[in-house]
MARKOL-119027 format. One line per 5 residues: number of its first residue (from 1); their letters; for each residue x, y, z of N, C-alpha, C. Coordinates in steps of 0.1 Angstrom, whole numbers. Example, Ala and Ser with C-alpha at 12.3 -4.5 7.8 and 13.67 -1.06 7.14 Angstrom:
# MARKOL-119027
1	as	132/-57/78/123/-45/78/132/-33/78 ~ 128/-22/71/137/-11/71/129/0/79
***
This chain:
# MARKOL-119027
1	xxxxx	141/24/116/146/38/126/154/28/130 ~ 171/32/138/176/24/151/175/37/160 ~ 176/32/169/178/40/185/196/35/188 ~ 202/44/193/213/40/195/218/55/209 ~ 226/48/217/229/57/227/244/58/234
6	xxxxx	246/73/234/260/83/230/263/92/242 ~ 271/87/258/271/93/269/258/97/271 ~ 248/85/279/235/89/282/225/90/274 ~ 226/98/261/214/102/259/210/94/247 ~ 196/97/243/192/88/232/188/96/219
11	xxxxx	196/84/210/193/91/193/183/83/184 ~ 177/89/177/169/78/168/175/82/154 ~ 181/71/150/187/71/137/176/72/123 ~ 175/86/115/163/84/105/169/76/93 ~ 161/68/88/158/62/74/158/69/66
16	xxxxx	166/75/57/166/78/43/162/73/33 ~ 154/78/25/147/69/11/149/78/1 ~ 148/67/-10/150/64/-25/143/64/-31 ~ 137/68/-46/128/62/-51/128/55/-60 ~ 125/44/-68/131/35/-79/118/38/-84
21	xxxxx	125/45/-98/116/46/-108/114/33/-117 ~ 118/22/-117/117/8/-126/105/0/-113 ~ 103/5/-101/94/-5/-97/85/4/-87 ~ 86/19/-88/80/26/-80/78/24/-64 ~ 88/19/-62/90/19/-46/98/28/-42
26	xxxxx	97/31/-29/109/40/-18/109/30/-10 ~ 129/28/-9/137/22/-5/147/27/0 ~ 152/19/12/164/26/23/172/29/13 ~ 182/42/15/189/45/3/206/34/9 ~ 203/29/24/218/17/28/214/6/15
31	xxxxx	204/4/8/203/-11/0/209/-4/-10 ~ 213/9/-20/215/12/-30/230/14/-30 ~ 238/14/-43/249/18/-43/250/30/-48 ~ 257/40/-40/260/56/-40/270/53/-53 ~ 267/66/-64/277/72/-73/276/86/-69
36	xxxxx	270/90/-68/270/107/-67/261/113/-58 ~ 260/122/-52/254/129/-46/254/143/-45 ~ 246/153/-52/243/167/-53/231/178/-50 ~ 232/189/-52/220/196/-47/213/201/-58 ~ 198/198/-60/190/208/-70/193/225/-70
41	xxxxx	191/230/-76/184/245/-74/175/249/-64 ~ 169/241/-55/162/242/-41/169/239/-32 ~ 181/235/-34/191/232/-23/189/219/-18 ~ 183/212/-28/179/198/-16/187/184/-24 ~ 189/174/-17/197/164/-24/191/154/-33
46	xxxxx	201/157/-40/202/146/-50/208/137/-57 ~ 204/123/-51/210/111/-55/214/100/-68 ~ 227/99/-68/225/91/-82/231/76/-77 ~ 225/68/-80/228/55/-75/224/41/-85 ~ 232/33/-82/223/22/-91/216/13/-83
51	xxxxx	203/13/-92/196/3/-86/197/-10/-82 ~ 194/-18/-67/193/-32/-69/186/-39/-75 ~ 174/-34/-82/165/-43/-90/168/-46/-102 ~ 168/-35/-111/173/-35/-127/184/-33/-128 ~ 192/-26/-122/210/-28/-119/216/-16/-131
56	xxxxx	206/-5/-131/206/11/-138/207/20/-132 ~ 214/27/-136/216/42/-129/201/52/-126 ~ 201/55/-114/187/61/-116/191/76/-107 ~ 185/88/-106/184/97/-96/173/100/-90 ~ 176/104/-76/164/103/-70/165/118/-57
61	xxxx	152/122/-56/153/133/-45/159/124/-28 ~ 166/128/-21/166/117/-5/150/123/2 ~ 144/111/5/137/118/19/139/108/32 ~ 134/120/39/135/112/52/140/123/68
***
């Protein structure tokens, strides 16, 4: 997580993670190539992305 300051106030940037089914790891979503984002039936964000490890397309809920 990074901190940044705007007009005298400090804010914390949250790290959003996605799950790689090929390795079983949670990674920062900034490390994947985003293809699409949509909502599931419960209103949670589902990210479709290209995995940096296996180069295949995965879908994962966004956590963070």
